[in-house]
C-alpha positions as CSV (number, residue, x, y, z in Angstrom):
1,M,-22.8,6.9,7.6
2,F,-21.0,9.8,5.2
3,L,-23.2,10.0,1.8
4,D,-20.9,10.7,-1.3
5,T,-22.6,13.2,-3.4
6,T,-23.1,10.2,-6.1
7,I,-25.7,8.4,-3.6
8,V,-27.5,12.1,-2.6
9,V,-28.0,12.0,-6.4
10,E,-29.3,8.9,-7.1
11,V,-31.6,8.6,-3.9
12,L,-32.8,12.2,-5.5
13,R,-33.7,11.1,-9.0
14,S,-34.4,7.2,-8.5
15,G,-37.9,6.4,-6.8
16,R,-38.6,4.3,-3.8
17,E,-39.1,1.3,-5.4
18,S,-35.9,1.3,-7.1
19,R,-33.4,-1.4,-6.6
20,R,-30.7,1.1,-6.1
21,F,-32.7,3.1,-3.8
22,R,-33.5,-0.3,-1.7
23,R,-30.1,-1.1,-1.6
24,I,-28.5,2.6,-0.3
25,L,-31.4,2.0,2.4
26,E,-30.0,-1.4,3.3
27,A,-26.6,0.0,3.7
28,I,-28.0,2.7,5.6
29,K,-30.0,0.9,8.0
30,D,-31.1,3.3,10.7
31,D,-27.4,5.2,11.3
32,P,-27.1,8.8,11.6
33,L,-26.5,10.5,7.9
34,F,-23.6,12.9,6.8
35,I,-22.4,15.1,4.3
36,S,-20.0,18.0,4.1
37,M,-20.6,21.9,3.4
38,L,-18.8,21.0,0.1
39,Q,-21.1,18.7,-1.3
40,L,-24.4,21.0,-0.5
41,A,-22.3,23.1,-3.7
42,E,-22.6,20.2,-5.8
43,L,-25.9,19.5,-5.6
44,S,-27.2,22.8,-6.2
45,D,-25.0,22.4,-9.5
46,W,-26.9,18.9,-10.0
47,C,-29.9,21.0,-9.4
48,L,-29.6,24.0,-11.5
49,E,-28.3,21.4,-14.7
50,N,-32.1,19.3,-13.9
51,S,-34.2,23.0,-13.6
52,I,-35.0,21.9,-9.7
53,D,-34.8,24.3,-6.8
54,P,-31.7,23.8,-5.2
55,S,-32.8,26.0,-2.2
56,D,-35.8,23.7,-1.6
57,R,-33.8,20.2,-2.1
58,I,-30.3,21.5,-0.2
59,S,-33.0,22.4,2.7
60,R,-35.1,19.1,3.0
61,L,-31.9,17.6,2.9
62,K,-30.2,19.5,5.9
63,G,-33.1,18.2,7.5
64,I,-32.2,14.5,7.2
65,V,-28.4,14.6,7.5
66,G,-26.1,16.3,9.4
67,V,-23.7,18.8,7.8
68,V,-20.0,18.8,8.6
69,P,-18.3,21.8,8.5
70,L,-14.8,22.5,6.2
71,T,-12.1,23.0,7.8
72,E,-8.3,23.4,6.9
73,G,-7.5,20.3,8.5
74,I,-9.9,18.6,6.3
75,C,-8.7,20.5,3.6
76,L,-5.0,19.0,4.5
77,E,-5.8,15.7,4.7
78,G,-7.9,15.7,1.5
79,S,-5.2,16.6,-0.2
80,K,-3.0,13.5,1.4
81,I,-5.4,11.3,0.7
82,K,-5.8,12.5,-2.9
83,R,-2.1,12.0,-3.6
84,G,-1.9,8.5,-2.1
85,M,-5.0,7.4,-4.0
86,R,-3.0,8.3,-7.0
87,E,-0.2,6.8,-5.7
88,H,-2.0,4.1,-5.4
89,G,-3.2,3.7,-9.2
90,V,-6.3,5.4,-9.1
91,S,-5.7,8.1,-11.6
92,K,-9.4,9.8,-11.4
93,F,-8.9,10.4,-7.8
94,S,-9.8,14.0,-7.5
95,L,-9.1,16.6,-4.5
96,L,-12.7,17.0,-4.0
97,D,-13.1,13.3,-3.7
98,G,-10.1,13.5,-1.3
99,I,-11.6,16.2,0.8
100,I,-15.4,14.3,1.4
101,L,-13.0,11.2,2.3
102,A,-11.4,13.5,4.9
103,S,-14.8,14.7,6.2
104,A,-16.1,11.4,6.5
105,R,-12.4,10.5,8.6
106,S,-13.3,13.5,10.3
107,I,-16.3,12.5,12.2
108,D,-15.3,8.2,12.1
109,Q,-17.9,7.8,9.8
110,K,-17.3,4.9,7.1
111,L,-18.2,6.7,3.2
112,L,-21.4,5.1,1.0
113,T,-21.1,5.8,-2.4
114,S,-21.5,4.1,-5.9
115,D,-17.9,5.9,-7.7
116,S,-15.7,3.3,-7.8
117,D,-12.7,5.8,-7.3
118,F,-13.4,4.8,-3.5
119,R,-12.4,1.2,-4.2
120,K,-9.1,1.1,-2.6
121,A,-10.2,3.3,0.5
122,E,-10.9,0.6,3.7
123,D,-13.3,3.1,5.0
124,A,-15.6,3.4,1.7
125,V,-18.9,0.9,1.3
126,V,-19.0,1.4,-2.7
127,I,-22.2,0.2,-3.8
128,G,-22.6,-0.8,-7.6
């Protein structure tokens, strides 16, 4: 399962007993977990905004998930995905969203997210 940054942040800030955390665990099951190299920057930014040491959190995260490198192909596909989603009425779908979804697709994984901008992607699991 490929994790969107919204899911990783939710895990970092919620307790293991929260309902949302339990829903994430149910969706993940025992699947291998992945994120994009680009998401390390997003997570570092979130950590800095919340006065958390990004090096420590990212190091621990990398012990749990596989990090998919950013390639030219993923970048090109990400822009196509963004344009397609915009054409289908998802006006806030960003280039970064497209790159994350392209990264998941590059390794044949579904994307787990809480971001409703992915609602029209057949290979995204959106949890509320």
